[in-house]
RODO-2510 file (C-alpha; in nm, 4 decimals, decimal comma):
residues 117
     n   res          X          Y          Z
     1     v    -0,2500     1,2970     1,0459
     2     q    -0,0726     1,2325     0,7318
     3     l     0,0235     0,9738     0,4642
     4     q     0,2750     1,0702     0,2088
     5     a     0,3236     0,7653    -0,0391
     6     s     0,6474     0,7819    -0,2691
     7     g     0,7859     0,5211    -0,5888
     8     g     0,5240     0,5039    -0,8440
     9     g     0,5738     0,5663    -1,1833
    10     l     0,6416     0,3787    -1,5214
    11     v     0,7627    -0,0148    -1,5112
    12     q     0,7410    -0,2116    -1,8189
    13     a     0,5712    -0,6297    -1,7299
    14     g     0,7977    -0,7686    -1,5190
    15     g     0,9514    -0,5173    -1,3513
    16     s     0,9600    -0,4080    -0,9880
    17     l     0,8949    -0,0876    -0,7933
    18     r     0,8651    -0,0174    -0,4588
    19     l     0,6479     0,2396    -0,2764
    20     a     0,6998     0,3847     0,0572
    21     c     0,4324     0,5713     0,2816
    22     a     0,5028     0,7570     0,5671
    23     a     0,2004     0,8564     0,8504
    24     s     0,2992     1,1794     1,0519
    25     g     0,1023     1,2262     1,3737
    26     s    -0,0715     1,0852     1,5920
    27     i    -0,1595     0,7281     1,5872
    28     s    -0,2232     0,4264     1,8246
    29     s     0,0123     0,2291     1,8486
    30     r    -0,1933    -0,0740     1,7513
    31     n    -0,2744    -0,0207     1,4313
    32     v    -0,3058    -0,1981     1,0272
    33     m    -0,1458     0,0270     0,7409
    34     g    -0,1771    -0,0885     0,4021
    35     w    -0,1895    -0,0468     0,0516
    36     y    -0,5447    -0,0020    -0,1628
    37     r    -0,5588     0,0781    -0,5143
    38     q    -0,7778     0,1861    -0,7937
    39     a    -0,7706     0,1121    -1,1882
    40     p    -1,0018     0,3294    -1,4132
    41     g    -1,3572     0,1988    -1,3866
    42     k    -1,2879    -0,0239    -1,1067
    43     q    -1,3611     0,0078    -0,6954
    44     r    -1,0664     0,0773    -0,5010
    45     e    -0,9346    -0,2576    -0,3663
    46     l    -0,7129    -0,3986    -0,0878
    47     v    -0,3602    -0,4968    -0,1845
    48     a    -0,1895    -0,5425     0,0978
    49     d    -0,2382    -0,4544     0,4879
    50     i     0,0106    -0,5306     0,7890
    51     t    -0,0461    -0,4666     1,1646
    52     s     0,1842    -0,3273     1,4184
    53     g     0,2619    -0,6992     1,5050
    54     g     0,3795    -0,7787     1,1710
    55     n     0,0033    -0,9700     1,0441
    56     r     0,0130    -0,9657     0,6924
    57     d    -0,2752    -1,0284     0,4606
    58     y    -0,2543    -1,0021     0,0451
    59     a    -0,5153    -1,0154    -0,2563
    60     d    -0,5395    -1,3570    -0,4139
    61     s    -0,4128    -1,1291    -0,7068
    62     v    -0,0555    -1,0112    -0,5834
    63     k     0,0240    -1,3092    -0,3461
    64     g     0,3741    -1,4350    -0,4243
    65     r     0,4373    -1,1136    -0,5912
    66     f     0,4111    -0,8329    -0,3945
    67     t     0,5595    -0,8256     0,0230
    68     i     0,4790    -0,5719     0,2064
    69     s     0,6740    -0,4381     0,5553
    70     r     0,6765    -0,1607     0,7535
    71     d     0,9030     0,0615     1,0105
    72     n     0,6970     0,0811     1,3153
    73     a     0,9984     0,3412     1,4226
    74     k     0,9270     0,5711     1,1415
    75     n     0,5828     0,4786     1,0977
    76     t     0,5930     0,4110     0,7429
    77     v     0,4653     0,1212     0,5761
    78     y     0,6432    -0,0454     0,2296
    79     l     0,5148    -0,2317    -0,1021
    80     q     0,8050    -0,4634    -0,3196
    81     m     0,6461    -0,4952    -0,6154
    82     n     0,7605    -0,7538    -0,8258
    83     s     0,6913    -0,9128    -1,1718
    84     l     0,4370    -0,6237    -1,2439
    85     k     0,1895    -0,6833    -1,4848
    86     p    -0,0633    -0,4359    -1,7333
    87     e    -0,3060    -0,4828    -1,5036
    88     d    -0,1578    -0,3605    -1,1646
    89     t    -0,1619    -0,0582    -1,3494
    90     a    -0,3779     0,1787    -1,0863
    91     v    -0,3525     0,4515    -0,8346
    92     y    -0,2010     0,3325    -0,4897
    93     y    -0,3314     0,4366    -0,1955
    94     c    -0,2268     0,3904     0,1532
    95     n    -0,4485     0,4050     0,4809
    96     v    -0,3879     0,3540     0,8299
    97     r    -0,6317     0,2821     1,1023
    98     p    -0,6311     0,1005     1,4277
    99     i    -0,6820    -0,2676     1,5241
   100     g    -1,0360    -0,3414     1,5917
   101     v    -1,2890    -0,0622     1,5737
   102     r    -1,2379     0,2022     1,3187
   103     t    -1,2323     0,5397     1,5073
   104     y    -0,9967     0,6595     1,2009
   105     d    -0,8631     0,6075     0,8419
   106     y    -0,6620     0,8061     0,7423
   107     w    -0,5463     0,8045     0,3493
   108     g    -0,2693     0,8817     0,1449
   109     r    -0,3052     1,0998    -0,1832
   110     g    -0,2523     0,8072    -0,4076
   111     t     0,0709     0,7545    -0,6651
   112     l     0,0262     0,6444    -0,9617
   113     v     0,1981     0,2466    -1,1318
   114     t     0,2001     0,2358    -1,4267
   115     v     0,2667    -0,1122    -1,6090
   116     s     0,3452    -0,0866    -1,9415
   117     s     0,2883    -0,4328    -2,1716
***
């Protein structure tokens, strides 16, 4: 399974970016796709995830600003990021895992998001 992420870049504070991540290969139909991020000197953290049934979960720091969505037919997950802040600067990684027992756990390479003040 490969995860190909796109959409990172440099944006000014208050701006928007949209990330996309497409999964290719064989994954279970019931799964969770998500976005994590890792800022310099910090641990990787969950930003948002969404189940194949559409249940969403967000980090408190992004609630009301970021929206996660997915296209199950394309095995693609999106992250719409609005009202970006300098503290959102990080490498963003997409992830896919099964619902329930984590029998697999696939990661994309990461895409850099830089928010300037």
